[in-house]
C-alpha positions as CSV (number, residue, x, y, z in Angstrom):
1,X,-17.8,37.1,89.0
2,X,-14.5,38.6,90.7
3,X,-16.0,40.9,92.9
4,X,-18.4,38.3,94.1
5,X,-15.3,36.2,95.0
6,X,-13.7,38.9,96.6
7,X,-16.6,40.0,98.8
8,X,-17.1,36.2,99.6
9,X,-13.2,36.2,101.0
10,X,-13.6,39.4,102.4
11,X,-16.6,38.3,104.7
12,X,-14.8,35.0,105.1
13,X,-11.8,37.0,106.5
14,X,-13.6,39.4,108.4
15,X,-15.7,36.4,110.3
16,X,-12.2,35.1,110.9
17,X,-10.6,38.3,112.5
18,X,-13.5,38.7,114.5
19,X,-13.8,35.1,115.7
20,X,-10.0,35.6,116.5
21,X,-10.8,38.5,118.4
22,X,-13.5,36.9,120.4
23,X,-11.1,34.2,121.1
24,X,-8.3,36.8,122.3
25,X,-11.3,38.2,124.5
26,X,-12.0,35.0,125.9
27,X,-8.3,34.2,126.9
28,X,-7.9,37.1,128.2
29,X,-11.1,36.5,130.5
30,X,-10.0,33.7,131.6
31,X,-6.7,35.1,132.3
32,X,-8.0,38.2,134.4
33,X,-8.1,36.2,138.0
34,X,-4.4,34.9,137.8
35,X,-3.9,35.1,141.5
36,X,-6.3,35.8,144.7
37,X,-5.8,37.8,147.9
38,X,-6.7,38.1,151.4
39,X,-6.0,39.3,154.6
40,X,-4.8,36.0,156.8
41,X,-5.2,37.9,160.2
42,X,-8.7,39.1,159.3
43,X,-10.2,35.4,158.1
44,X,-8.6,34.0,160.6
45,X,-10.1,35.8,163.3
46,X,-13.3,35.7,161.8
47,X,-13.1,31.7,162.1
48,X,-15.9,30.3,164.7
49,X,-13.3,28.4,166.0
50,X,-11.2,31.3,167.3
51,X,-13.3,32.7,169.8
52,X,-12.9,29.5,171.5
53,X,-9.2,29.0,171.2
54,X,-9.4,33.2,172.3
55,X,-11.1,32.2,175.8
56,X,-8.8,28.9,176.2
57,X,-5.8,31.4,175.8
58,X,-7.1,34.0,178.1
59,X,-8.0,31.5,180.7
60,X,-4.8,29.9,180.6
61,X,-2.8,33.7,181.0
62,X,-5.3,34.3,184.0
63,X,-4.2,30.9,185.9
64,X,-0.4,31.9,185.2
65,X,-1.0,35.8,186.0
66,X,-2.7,34.8,189.2
67,X,0.1,32.2,190.3
68,X,2.9,35.1,189.5
69,X,0.7,37.4,191.7
70,X,0.5,34.6,194.3
71,X,4.3,34.1,193.9
72,X,4.9,38.0,194.0
73,X,2.7,38.5,197.3
74,X,4.4,35.6,199.2
75,X,7.9,37.1,198.2
76,X,6.9,40.6,199.3
77,X,5.7,39.4,202.7
78,X,8.7,37.5,203.1
79,X,11.0,40.4,202.4
80,X,9.0,42.6,204.8
81,X,9.7,40.2,207.5
82,X,12.9,40.1,206.7
83,X,13.4,43.9,206.7
84,X,11.6,43.9,210.0
85,X,13.7,41.7,211.7
86,X,17.0,42.2,210.0
87,X,18.7,43.8,213.2
88,X,17.6,41.2,215.7
89,X,18.6,38.3,213.6
90,X,21.8,36.2,214.6
91,X,24.1,36.4,211.4
92,X,23.7,33.1,210.5
93,X,19.9,33.2,210.3
94,X,20.4,36.7,208.3
95,X,22.0,34.7,205.7
96,X,20.0,31.9,205.6
97,X,16.6,34.0,205.1
98,X,18.6,36.6,203.0
99,X,19.8,33.1,200.9
100,X,16.2,32.1,201.0
101,X,14.8,35.3,199.7
102,X,17.2,35.5,196.5
103,X,16.4,31.8,195.6
104,X,12.9,32.6,196.0
105,X,12.9,35.7,193.1
106,X,15.4,33.7,191.0
107,X,12.6,30.6,191.1
108,X,9.8,33.6,190.4
109,X,12.0,34.9,187.5
110,X,12.2,31.2,186.3
111,X,8.7,30.6,186.0
112,X,7.8,33.9,184.7
113,X,10.2,33.1,181.7
114,X,8.8,29.6,181.7
115,X,5.4,30.7,181.5
116,X,6.0,33.3,178.7
117,X,7.5,30.0,176.8
118,X,4.6,27.9,178.1
119,X,1.8,30.4,177.1
120,X,3.5,30.6,173.3
121,X,3.9,27.0,173.1
122,X,0.1,26.6,173.9
123,X,-0.9,29.4,171.3
124,X,1.0,27.8,168.8
125,X,-0.6,24.4,169.6
126,X,-4.3,25.7,170.0
127,X,-3.7,27.7,166.6
128,X,-2.4,24.8,164.5
129,X,-5.7,23.0,163.4
130,X,-7.0,26.5,162.3
131,X,-4.6,27.6,160.6
132,X,-4.3,24.2,159.0
133,X,-8.2,24.3,158.1
134,X,-7.6,27.9,156.9
135,X,-4.8,26.6,154.6
136,X,-6.8,24.0,153.6
137,X,-9.6,26.4,152.5
138,X,-7.5,28.5,150.7
139,X,-6.3,25.5,148.9
140,X,-9.7,24.6,147.8
141,X,-10.8,28.4,146.7
142,X,-7.8,28.5,144.8
143,X,-8.6,25.5,142.8
144,X,-12.1,26.3,142.5
145,X,-11.2,29.5,140.8
146,X,-8.3,28.4,139.0
147,X,-6.2,30.7,140.5
148,X,-1.9,30.1,140.0
149,X,-1.5,31.4,143.8
150,X,-3.2,33.4,147.0
151,X,-1.5,36.0,148.5
152,X,-1.5,36.9,152.3
153,X,-2.1,40.8,152.1
154,X,-1.2,41.1,156.0
155,X,1.0,44.1,157.2
156,X,1.4,45.4,154.1
157,X,2.8,42.7,152.3
158,X,0.7,43.4,149.2
159,X,1.4,47.1,149.0
160,X,-0.1,47.3,145.4
161,X,-3.0,44.7,143.4
162,X,-3.8,45.1,140.0
163,X,-7.5,44.2,140.4
164,X,-7.7,43.4,136.9
165,X,-5.5,40.5,137.3
166,X,-5.9,39.5,141.0
167,X,-9.2,38.7,142.9
168,X,-9.8,39.2,146.3
169,X,-10.8,35.5,147.9
170,X,-11.8,36.9,151.7
171,X,-15.0,36.0,151.2
172,X,-14.8,32.9,149.2
173,X,-12.1,31.7,151.8
174,X,-14.9,32.6,154.6
175,X,-17.3,30.6,152.9
176,X,-15.4,27.6,152.7
177,X,-14.5,27.5,156.1
178,X,-18.6,27.5,156.9
């Protein structure tokens, strides 16, 4: 009878130990993907709206480039005219034309600087809705996969990832964006 009781207790303890091991394995499986990671620039570039933003920015750059080229050509023409006639100009005309050229050059430089600022602002404004949409998609994927956080792996910001603890969510984010 004692043997039977010892056997029964052993069987129960073995079952409890196996159940405990299974529970630990389940917890570890749940903890496997603690975080997600993806390449922000690649996902952003793959968004369908990005083509329209790129086309808009290229058109805007072309317009600014054309205006800068027109202003440069106008300056060059006036400068050539100035060089050709400078010996025959009266001193007051010489100073006036020289001042015009200086003023024109300063305005062209100021326009180029302003164009760079305006292009940067236009790009930021055009990208804002895409970045917002991408952030929302990343948050949705993170919640759906029960991730603690999602990292941006761009520019070697994430030189090592233990893929048993993390998960590449690039495809999931792209699917969320569709």
